[in-house]
N, C-alpha and C positions, 0 to 999 in steps of 0.2 A: 376548652381550647385544645386543639390537637397540635402536636409538635411534629416537625419534619425531621427525619433522620438524615444525617450527612455522613456518608460512608467514605472513609479515606482509602486511598489506593493501597496502602500497606495492609489494610484489613481484608482486602479481596485476594482470593487465591490466584496464583499465577497460572495462565493457560498458554499452551503452544499449539499453533495450527500450521499445517503444511499444505501449500497450494502448488499444483503443477501448472505452470503458465501455458504449456502447450495444450492442455485440456480445456481451458476456459477462455471465453471471450474477454478481451482486455478490460473494457469498461465495466462489465458485470462483475468481474473478479475484483477490480479495484474498489467498487462500491461495497462489496461484502467485506473486503479487507479493512477498509476505512471504518465500517460499522463495528467490526470486532476490535480494532485498535482503540476506538473511542469508548468501548464498553456498552454501546447502546443495545446490545443483544442480551444484556443481563438485567435482572430486576433491581439490582443495586446501582444502576446508572446514576452518576453524578456529573453534571456538565463541567465542573471545575477540576475534575480529577482524571487521571489516565485510567484506562480500562484494565491495566496490569495484564495485558495480553501481548504475546509475541507471535509474529507471523513469519514463517519461512517460505520463500517462493523459490522453487527450483525451475530450471529451464527458463529463466527470466528473459533471455534474449529471443525467445520464440513464442510470444503470446499470439493467440488467434485474433485476427482482425476481421470484422464483419464488413460486408459490402465492398466498397472501393477504397477503404481507408488505407490499404497497403500502397495505393498509387497517389492518393490525394491528401493524406494527413500531413500537416505542416506544423513544426514547432517554431515558435517565435521567441526571440529575446532581444533586449535592448542593451547595447554596450555602454551607454552613458555619454557617448559622443554625438555631435550633430550628425544626422543621417546614419545613425548607428543601429537601426533596426535590422536584425538578421533573421532570415527564414531558412530552416533546415528541413529537408524531407525526412520522413520516418526511416527510410532505408539507410541514410547516412548516419542517423542517430544509432540505428541498430549496429552498424559497422564499428563506429568509434566507441560509443558508450551504451552497449546493448541493455544493461541493467536499468538504465535511466528511463526506459519506456514505462516499466511497471512503477518505478519509484515516483516519476512525475505524475502519473495517473492517480496514484494514491495520495500524494502530497496535496494535490489540488482539491481533494475531497475532505481533507482534514481541517480542523479549525485553524485559523490564521493566528500567528503569534507564538509565544513561548510554549504553550501547551501543545499545539500542533507539532512543533519541532521536537518536543520530547516524545510524542507518540510516534513520530516517524523514525526515531532511533530504534524502536522495537520492530521495525520491518527489516528483514534480512533477505536480500535477493542474490541468487547464485546463478551462474551461467549454465552449468551442467546439472546432472541428476544427483550429484553428491553434495552433501552439506555437513558441516561439523556439529550439528545440533541433535544427533541421534540420542544422546544421553538424556535429553529433555523429553523424549518420546512425544513428538508433535503428532497431533491427530490429523490425519489426511482428510481434506475436504473433497468430497466427490464432485464429479463433473456436472451435476444437475443443478447448476446455479441459474 
């Protein structure tokens, strides 16, 4: 009988990646980031553990949008009150909370629950081209996603 190995997140080495949101399409970039945060790109992938990966996104307020998404994409949320459904255009989200565009796209691709929330904490999104994680030497992901 063969045994299955279970790799703990503490046993996996830490990795840092750098994405420039202005070079990538939003959905494709979010899919790659979610895969890296979960650890599915490693041979030691375990569904119940985090991937021990950190992702830094610079220019988070300026992701590329394909097609007519810049005009038609709507974010919806519910306030909890009767008739409380709210719709906000992506332009208004970019004005008020620009970093949320990338964060929401990645969050919705991660597992739901405590594990996904823990993975999302490893995502750092910054408005400009500067970030405070240069000491970790993140590997820049090229624009060929």
